[in-house]
LUMLUMDREN-2810 file (N, C-alpha, C; in Angstrom, 1 decimal):
<atoms>
<atom><aa>M</aa><ch>A</ch><at>N</at><xx>-21.1</xx><yy>109.0</yy><zz>-3.6</zz></atom>
<atom><aa>M</aa><ch>A</ch><at>CA</at><xx>-22.3</xx><yy>108.9</yy><zz>-4.3</zz></atom>
<atom><aa>M</aa><ch>A</ch><at>C</at><xx>-22.9</xx><yy>110.3</yy><zz>-4.4</zz></atom>
<atom><aa>N</aa><ch>A</ch><at>N</at><xx>-23.4</xx><yy>110.6</yy><zz>-5.6</zz></atom>
<atom><aa>N</aa><ch>A</ch><at>CA</at><xx>-24.0</xx><yy>111.9</yy><zz>-5.8</zz></atom>
<atom><aa>N</aa><ch>A</ch><at>C</at><xx>-25.5</xx><yy>111.9</yy><zz>-5.5</zz></atom>
<atom><aa>T</aa><ch>A</ch><at>N</at><xx>-25.9</xx><yy>112.7</yy><zz>-4.5</zz></atom>
<atom><aa>T</aa><ch>A</ch><at>CA</at><xx>-27.3</xx><yy>112.6</yy><zz>-4.1</zz></atom>
<atom><aa>T</aa><ch>A</ch><at>C</at><xx>-28.1</xx><yy>113.8</yy><zz>-4.6</zz></atom>
<atom><aa>D</aa><ch>A</ch><at>N</at><xx>-27.5</xx><yy>114.6</yy><zz>-5.4</zz></atom>
<atom><aa>D</aa><ch>A</ch><at>CA</at><xx>-28.2</xx><yy>115.8</yy><zz>-6.0</zz></atom>
<atom><aa>D</aa><ch>A</ch><at>C</at><xx>-29.3</xx><yy>115.3</yy><zz>-6.9</zz></atom>
<atom><aa>V</aa><ch>A</ch><at>N</at><xx>-30.5</xx><yy>116.0</yy><zz>-6.8</zz></atom>
<atom><aa>V</aa><ch>A</ch><at>CA</at><xx>-31.6</xx><yy>115.6</yy><zz>-7.6</zz></atom>
<atom><aa>V</aa><ch>A</ch><at>C</at><xx>-31.8</xx><yy>116.7</yy><zz>-8.6</zz></atom>
<atom><aa>V</aa><ch>A</ch><at>N</at><xx>-31.9</xx><yy>116.3</yy><zz>-9.8</zz></atom>
<atom><aa>V</aa><ch>A</ch><at>CA</at><xx>-32.1</xx><yy>117.3</yy><zz>-10.9</zz></atom>
<atom><aa>V</aa><ch>A</ch><at>C</at><xx>-33.5</xx><yy>117.0</yy><zz>-11.5</zz></atom>
<atom><aa>A</aa><ch>A</ch><at>N</at><xx>-34.3</xx><yy>118.0</yy><zz>-11.6</zz></atom>
<atom><aa>A</aa><ch>A</ch><at>CA</at><xx>-35.7</xx><yy>117.9</yy><zz>-12.2</zz></atom>
<atom><aa>A</aa><ch>A</ch><at>C</at><xx>-35.7</xx><yy>118.8</yy><zz>-13.4</zz></atom>
<atom><aa>L</aa><ch>A</ch><at>N</at><xx>-36.2</xx><yy>118.2</yy><zz>-14.4</zz></atom>
<atom><aa>L</aa><ch>A</ch><at>CA</at><xx>-36.2</xx><yy>119.0</yy><zz>-15.7</zz></atom>
<atom><aa>L</aa><ch>A</ch><at>C</at><xx>-37.6</xx><yy>118.9</yy><zz>-16.2</zz></atom>
<atom><aa>A</aa><ch>A</ch><at>N</at><xx>-38.1</xx><yy>120.0</yy><zz>-16.9</zz></atom>
<atom><aa>A</aa><ch>A</ch><at>CA</at><xx>-39.3</xx><yy>120.0</yy><zz>-17.6</zz></atom>
<atom><aa>A</aa><ch>A</ch><at>C</at><xx>-38.9</xx><yy>120.2</yy><zz>-19.1</zz></atom>
<atom><aa>L</aa><ch>A</ch><at>N</at><xx>-39.6</xx><yy>119.5</yy><zz>-20.0</zz></atom>
<atom><aa>L</aa><ch>A</ch><at>CA</at><xx>-39.3</xx><yy>119.6</yy><zz>-21.4</zz></atom>
<atom><aa>L</aa><ch>A</ch><at>C</at><xx>-40.5</xx><yy>119.7</yy><zz>-22.2</zz></atom>
<atom><aa>I</aa><ch>A</ch><at>N</at><xx>-40.6</xx><yy>120.7</yy><zz>-23.1</zz></atom>
<atom><aa>I</aa><ch>A</ch><at>CA</at><xx>-41.7</xx><yy>120.9</yy><zz>-24.0</zz></atom>
<atom><aa>I</aa><ch>A</ch><at>C</at><xx>-41.2</xx><yy>120.5</yy><zz>-25.4</zz></atom>
<atom><aa>V</aa><ch>A</ch><at>N</at><xx>-41.9</xx><yy>119.6</yy><zz>-25.9</zz></atom>
<atom><aa>V</aa><ch>A</ch><at>CA</at><xx>-41.6</xx><yy>119.0</yy><zz>-27.2</zz></atom>
<atom><aa>V</aa><ch>A</ch><at>C</at><xx>-42.5</xx><yy>119.6</yy><zz>-28.3</zz></atom>
<atom><aa>D</aa><ch>A</ch><at>N</at><xx>-41.9</xx><yy>120.2</yy><zz>-29.3</zz></atom>
<atom><aa>D</aa><ch>A</ch><at>CA</at><xx>-42.6</xx><yy>120.8</yy><zz>-30.4</zz></atom>
<atom><aa>D</aa><ch>A</ch><at>C</at><xx>-42.6</xx><yy>120.0</yy><zz>-31.6</zz></atom>
<atom><aa>G</aa><ch>A</ch><at>N</at><xx>-43.6</xx><yy>120.2</yy><zz>-32.4</zz></atom>
<atom><aa>G</aa><ch>A</ch><at>CA</at><xx>-43.5</xx><yy>119.5</yy><zz>-33.8</zz></atom>
<atom><aa>G</aa><ch>A</ch><at>C</at><xx>-43.9</xx><yy>118.0</yy><zz>-33.8</zz></atom>
<atom><aa>L</aa><ch>A</ch><at>N</at><xx>-44.6</xx><yy>117.6</yy><zz>-32.8</zz></atom>
<atom><aa>L</aa><ch>A</ch><at>CA</at><xx>-45.0</xx><yy>116.2</yy><zz>-32.8</zz></atom>
<atom><aa>L</aa><ch>A</ch><at>C</at><xx>-46.2</xx><yy>116.0</yy><zz>-33.8</zz></atom>
<atom><aa>A</aa><ch>A</ch><at>N</at><xx>-46.3</xx><yy>114.8</yy><zz>-34.3</zz></atom>
<atom><aa>A</aa><ch>A</ch><at>CA</at><xx>-47.5</xx><yy>114.5</yy><zz>-35.2</zz></atom>
<atom><aa>A</aa><ch>A</ch><at>C</at><xx>-48.7</xx><yy>114.6</yy><zz>-34.3</zz></atom>
<atom><aa>L</aa><ch>A</ch><at>N</at><xx>-49.8</xx><yy>114.9</yy><zz>-34.9</zz></atom>
<atom><aa>L</aa><ch>A</ch><at>CA</at><xx>-51.1</xx><yy>115.0</yy><zz>-34.1</zz></atom>
<atom><aa>L</aa><ch>A</ch><at>C</at><xx>-51.5</xx><yy>113.7</yy><zz>-33.6</zz></atom>
<atom><aa>S</aa><ch>A</ch><at>N</at><xx>-51.0</xx><yy>112.6</yy><zz>-34.1</zz></atom>
<atom><aa>S</aa><ch>A</ch><at>CA</at><xx>-51.4</xx><yy>111.2</yy><zz>-33.7</zz></atom>
<atom><aa>S</aa><ch>A</ch><at>C</at><xx>-50.6</xx><yy>110.7</yy><zz>-32.6</zz></atom>
<atom><aa>V</aa><ch>A</ch><at>N</at><xx>-49.6</xx><yy>111.4</yy><zz>-32.1</zz></atom>
<atom><aa>V</aa><ch>A</ch><at>CA</at><xx>-48.8</xx><yy>111.0</yy><zz>-31.0</zz></atom>
<atom><aa>V</aa><ch>A</ch><at>C</at><xx>-49.6</xx><yy>111.0</yy><zz>-29.7</zz></atom>
<atom><aa>T</aa><ch>A</ch><at>N</at><xx>-49.4</xx><yy>109.9</yy><zz>-28.9</zz></atom>
<atom><aa>T</aa><ch>A</ch><at>CA</at><xx>-50.2</xx><yy>109.8</yy><zz>-27.7</zz></atom>
<atom><aa>T</aa><ch>A</ch><at>C</at><xx>-49.2</xx><yy>110.1</yy><zz>-26.5</zz></atom>
<atom><aa>S</aa><ch>A</ch><at>N</at><xx>-49.8</xx><yy>110.3</yy><zz>-25.3</zz></atom>
<atom><aa>S</aa><ch>A</ch><at>CA</at><xx>-48.9</xx><yy>110.5</yy><zz>-24.1</zz></atom>
<atom><aa>S</aa><ch>A</ch><at>C</at><xx>-48.1</xx><yy>109.2</yy><zz>-23.9</zz></atom>
<atom><aa>Q</aa><ch>A</ch><at>N</at><xx>-48.6</xx><yy>108.1</yy><zz>-24.1</zz></atom>
<atom><aa>Q</aa><ch>A</ch><at>CA</at><xx>-47.9</xx><yy>106.8</yy><zz>-23.9</zz></atom>
<atom><aa>Q</aa><ch>A</ch><at>C</at><xx>-46.7</xx><yy>106.7</yy><zz>-24.8</zz></atom>
<atom><aa>E</aa><ch>A</ch><at>N</at><xx>-46.9</xx><yy>107.1</yy><zz>-26.1</zz></atom>
<atom><aa>E</aa><ch>A</ch><at>CA</at><xx>-45.8</xx><yy>107.0</yy><zz>-27.0</zz></atom>
<atom><aa>E</aa><ch>A</ch><at>C</at><xx>-44.7</xx><yy>108.1</yy><zz>-26.7</zz></atom>
<atom><aa>L</aa><ch>A</ch><at>N</at><xx>-45.2</xx><yy>109.2</yy><zz>-26.3</zz></atom>
<atom><aa>L</aa><ch>A</ch><at>CA</at><xx>-44.2</xx><yy>110.3</yy><zz>-25.8</zz></atom>
<atom><aa>L</aa><ch>A</ch><at>C</at><xx>-43.3</xx><yy>109.7</yy><zz>-24.7</zz></atom>
<atom><aa>R</aa><ch>A</ch><at>N</at><xx>-44.0</xx><yy>109.1</yy><zz>-23.7</zz></atom>
<atom><aa>R</aa><ch>A</ch><at>CA</at><xx>-43.2</xx><yy>108.5</yy><zz>-22.5</zz></atom>
<atom><aa>R</aa><ch>A</ch><at>C</at><xx>-42.2</xx><yy>107.5</yy><zz>-23.1</zz></atom>
<atom><aa>Q</aa><ch>A</ch><at>N</at><xx>-42.7</xx><yy>106.6</yy><zz>-23.9</zz></atom>
<atom><aa>Q</aa><ch>A</ch><at>CA</at><xx>-41.8</xx><yy>105.5</yy><zz>-24.5</zz></atom>
<atom><aa>Q</aa><ch>A</ch><at>C</at><xx>-40.6</xx><yy>106.1</yy><zz>-25.3</zz></atom>
<atom><aa>L</aa><ch>A</ch><at>N</at><xx>-40.8</xx><yy>107.2</yy><zz>-25.9</zz></atom>
<atom><aa>L</aa><ch>A</ch><at>CA</at><xx>-39.8</xx><yy>107.9</yy><zz>-26.7</zz></atom>
<atom><aa>L</aa><ch>A</ch><at>C</at><xx>-38.6</xx><yy>108.3</yy><zz>-25.8</zz></atom>
<atom><aa>F</aa><ch>A</ch><at>N</at><xx>-39.0</xx><yy>108.9</yy><zz>-24.6</zz></atom>
<atom><aa>F</aa><ch>A</ch><at>CA</at><xx>-38.0</xx><yy>109.5</yy><zz>-23.8</zz></atom>
<atom><aa>F</aa><ch>A</ch><at>C</at><xx>-37.4</xx><yy>108.5</yy><zz>-22.7</zz></atom>
<atom><aa>T</aa><ch>A</ch><at>N</at><xx>-38.1</xx><yy>107.4</yy><zz>-22.4</zz></atom>
<atom><aa>T</aa><ch>A</ch><at>CA</at><xx>-37.7</xx><yy>106.6</yy><zz>-21.3</zz></atom>
<atom><aa>T</aa><ch>A</ch><at>C</at><xx>-36.3</xx><yy>106.0</yy><zz>-21.5</zz></atom>
<atom><aa>P</aa><ch>A</ch><at>N</at><xx>-35.8</xx><yy>105.7</yy><zz>-22.7</zz></atom>
<atom><aa>P</aa><ch>A</ch><at>CA</at><xx>-34.4</xx><yy>105.2</yy><zz>-22.8</zz></atom>
<atom><aa>P</aa><ch>A</ch><at>C</at><xx>-33.4</xx><yy>106.2</yy><zz>-22.3</zz></atom>
<atom><aa>F</aa><ch>A</ch><at>N</at><xx>-33.7</xx><yy>107.5</yy><zz>-22.2</zz></atom>
<atom><aa>F</aa><ch>A</ch><at>CA</at><xx>-32.7</xx><yy>108.5</yy><zz>-21.7</zz></atom>
<atom><aa>F</aa><ch>A</ch><at>C</at><xx>-32.8</xx><yy>108.7</yy><zz>-20.2</zz></atom>
<atom><aa>G</aa><ch>A</ch><at>N</at><xx>-33.7</xx><yy>108.1</yy><zz>-19.5</zz></atom>
<atom><aa>G</aa><ch>A</ch><at>CA</at><xx>-33.8</xx><yy>108.3</yy><zz>-18.1</zz></atom>
<atom><aa>G</aa><ch>A</ch><at>C</at><xx>-35.3</xx><yy>108.2</yy><zz>-17.6</zz></atom>
<atom><aa>P</aa><ch>A</ch><at>N</at><xx>-35.5</xx><yy>108.2</yy><zz>-16.3</zz></atom>
<atom><aa>P</aa><ch>A</ch><at>CA</at><xx>-36.8</xx><yy>108.0</yy><zz>-15.8</zz></atom>
<atom><aa>P</aa><ch>A</ch><at>C</at><xx>-37.7</xx><yy>109.2</yy><zz>-16.2</zz></atom>
<atom><aa>V</aa><ch>A</ch><at>N</at><xx>-38.9</xx><yy>108.9</yy><zz>-16.6</zz></atom>
<atom><aa>V</aa><ch>A</ch><at>CA</at><xx>-39.9</xx><yy>109.9</yy><zz>-17.0</zz></atom>
<atom><aa>V</aa><ch>A</ch><at>C</at><xx>-41.0</xx><yy>109.8</yy><zz>-16.0</zz></atom>
<atom><aa>V</aa><ch>A</ch><at>N</at><xx>-41.1</xx><yy>110.9</yy><zz>-15.2</zz></atom>
<atom><aa>V</aa><ch>A</ch><at>CA</at><xx>-42.1</xx><yy>111.0</yy><zz>-14.2</zz></atom>
<atom><aa>V</aa><ch>A</ch><at>C</at><xx>-43.5</xx><yy>111.3</yy><zz>-14.7</zz></atom>
<atom><aa>W</aa><ch>A</ch><at>N</at><xx>-43.6</xx><yy>112.1</yy><zz>-15.7</zz></atom>
<atom><aa>W</aa><ch>A</ch><at>CA</at><xx>-44.9</xx><yy>112.5</yy><zz>-16.2</zz></atom>
<atom><aa>W</aa><ch>A</ch><at>C</at><xx>-44.7</xx><yy>112.9</yy><zz>-17.7</zz></atom>
<atom><aa>A</aa><ch>A</ch><at>N</at><xx>-45.6</xx><yy>112.5</yy><zz>-18.5</zz></atom>
<atom><aa>A</aa><ch>A</ch><at>CA</at><xx>-45.6</xx><yy>112.9</yy><zz>-19.9</zz></atom>
<atom><aa>A</aa><ch>A</ch><at>C</at><xx>-47.0</xx><yy>113.0</yy><zz>-20.4</zz></atom>
<atom><aa>R</aa><ch>A</ch><at>N</at><xx>-47.3</xx><yy>114.1</yy><zz>-21.0</zz></atom>
<atom><aa>R</aa><ch>A</ch><at>CA</at><xx>-48.7</xx><yy>114.4</yy><zz>-21.4</zz></atom>
<atom><aa>R</aa><ch>A</ch><at>C</at><xx>-48.7</xx><yy>115.1</yy><zz>-22.8</zz></atom>
<atom><aa>V</aa><ch>A</ch><at>N</at><xx>-49.6</xx><yy>114.7</yy><zz>-23.7</zz></atom>
<atom><aa>V</aa><ch>A</ch><at>CA</at><xx>-49.9</xx><yy>115.4</yy><zz>-24.9</zz></atom>
<atom><aa>V</aa><ch>A</ch><at>C</at><xx>-51.2</xx><yy>116.1</yy><zz>-24.6</zz></atom>
<atom><aa>V</aa><ch>A</ch><at>N</at><xx>-51.2</xx><yy>117.4</yy><zz>-24.8</zz></atom>
<atom><aa>V</aa><ch>A</ch><at>CA</at><xx>-52.3</xx><yy>118.2</yy><zz>-24.5</zz></atom>
<atom><aa>V</aa><ch>A</ch><at>C</at><xx>-53.4</xx><yy>117.9</yy><zz>-25.6</zz></atom>
<atom><aa>V</aa><ch>A</ch><at>N</at><xx>-54.6</xx><yy>117.7</yy><zz>-25.1</zz></atom>
<atom><aa>V</aa><ch>A</ch><at>CA</at><xx>-55.8</xx><yy>117.3</yy><zz>-26.0</zz></atom>
<atom><aa>V</aa><ch>A</ch><at>C</at><xx>-56.9</xx><yy>118.3</yy><zz>-25.8</zz></atom>
<atom><aa>D</aa><ch>A</ch><at>N</at><xx>-57.8</xx><yy>118.5</yy><zz>-26.8</zz></atom>
<atom><aa>D</aa><ch>A</ch><at>CA</at><xx>-58.9</xx><yy>119.3</yy><zz>-26.7</zz></atom>
<atom><aa>D</aa><ch>A</ch><at>C</at><xx>-60.1</xx><yy>118.6</yy><zz>-26.0</zz></atom>
<atom><aa>R</aa><ch>A</ch><at>N</at><xx>-61.2</xx><yy>119.1</yy><zz>-25.9</zz></atom>
<atom><aa>R</aa><ch>A</ch><at>CA</at><xx>-62.4</xx><yy>118.5</yy><zz>-25.2</zz></atom>
<atom><aa>R</aa><ch>A</ch><at>C</at><xx>-62.9</xx><yy>117.3</yy><zz>-25.9</zz></atom>
<atom><aa>F</aa><ch>A</ch><at>N</at><xx>-62.4</xx><yy>117.1</yy><zz>-27.2</zz></atom>
<atom><aa>F</aa><ch>A</ch><at>CA</at><xx>-62.9</xx><yy>115.9</yy><zz>-27.9</zz></atom>
<atom><aa>F</aa><ch>A</ch><at>C</at><xx>-61.8</xx><yy>114.8</yy><zz>-27.8</zz></atom>
<atom><aa>G</aa><ch>A</ch><at>N</at><xx>-60.7</xx><yy>115.0</yy><zz>-27.1</zz></atom>
<atom><aa>G</aa><ch>A</ch><at>CA</at><xx>-59.6</xx><yy>114.1</yy><zz>-27.0</zz></atom>
<atom><aa>G</aa><ch>A</ch><at>C</at><xx>-58.6</xx><yy>114.1</yy><zz>-28.1</zz></atom>
<atom><aa>R</aa><ch>A</ch><at>N</at><xx>-58.7</xx><yy>115.1</yy><zz>-29.0</zz></atom>
<atom><aa>R</aa><ch>A</ch><at>CA</at><xx>-57.8</xx><yy>115.2</yy><zz>-30.1</zz></atom>
<atom><aa>R</aa><ch>A</ch><at>C</at><xx>-56.6</xx><yy>116.1</yy><zz>-29.6</zz></atom>
<atom><aa>S</aa><ch>A</ch><at>N</at><xx>-55.4</xx><yy>115.7</yy><zz>-30.1</zz></atom>
<atom><aa>S</aa><ch>A</ch><at>CA</at><xx>-54.2</xx><yy>116.5</yy><zz>-29.8</zz></atom>
<atom><aa>S</aa><ch>A</ch><at>C</at><xx>-54.4</xx><yy>117.9</yy><zz>-30.3</zz></atom>
<atom><aa>T</aa><ch>A</ch><at>N</at><xx>-54.0</xx><yy>118.9</yy><zz>-29.5</zz></atom>
<atom><aa>T</aa><ch>A</ch><at>CA</at><xx>-54.1</xx><yy>120.3</yy><zz>-29.9</zz></atom>
<atom><aa>T</aa><ch>A</ch><at>C</at><xx>-52.9</xx><yy>120.7</yy><zz>-30.7</zz></atom>
<atom><aa>G</aa><ch>A</ch><at>N</at><xx>-52.0</xx><yy>119.9</yy><zz>-30.9</zz></atom>
<atom><aa>G</aa><ch>A</ch><at>CA</at><xx>-50.8</xx><yy>120.2</yy><zz>-31.7</zz></atom>
<atom><aa>G</aa><ch>A</ch><at>C</at><xx>-49.8</xx><yy>121.2</yy><zz>-31.0</zz></atom>
<atom><aa>T</aa><ch>A</ch><at>N</at><xx>-49.1</xx><yy>121.9</yy><zz>-31.7</zz></atom>
<atom><aa>T</aa><ch>A</ch><at>CA</at><xx>-48.1</xx><yy>122.8</yy><zz>-31.1</zz></atom>
<atom><aa>T</aa><ch>A</ch><at>C</at><xx>-48.6</xx><yy>124.2</yy><zz>-30.7</zz></atom>
<atom><aa>W</aa><ch>A</ch><at>N</at><xx>-49.9</xx><yy>124.4</yy><zz>-30.9</zz></atom>
<atom><aa>W</aa><ch>A</ch><at>CA</at><xx>-50.5</xx><yy>125.7</yy><zz>-30.6</zz></atom>
<atom><aa>W</aa><ch>A</ch><at>C</at><xx>-51.4</xx><yy>125.7</yy><zz>-29.5</zz></atom>
<atom><aa>S</aa><ch>A</ch><at>N</at><xx>-51.2</xx><yy>124.7</yy><zz>-28.5</zz></atom>
<atom><aa>S</aa><ch>A</ch><at>CA</at><xx>-52.1</xx><yy>124.6</yy><zz>-27.4</zz></atom>
<atom><aa>S</aa><ch>A</ch><at>C</at><xx>-52.1</xx><yy>125.7</yy><zz>-26.4</zz></atom>
</atoms>
């Protein structure tokens, strides 16, 4: 049994401004466990897009 742990961080570019953190998590869950997924938002709760 392989007990090595691999931790990866992934930055996703080019998402629509309407994408939520929950949708991002759902998108990647079929490929493996997602520990944390976050869409960066401004102080008004709007996605900051790819230029955050």
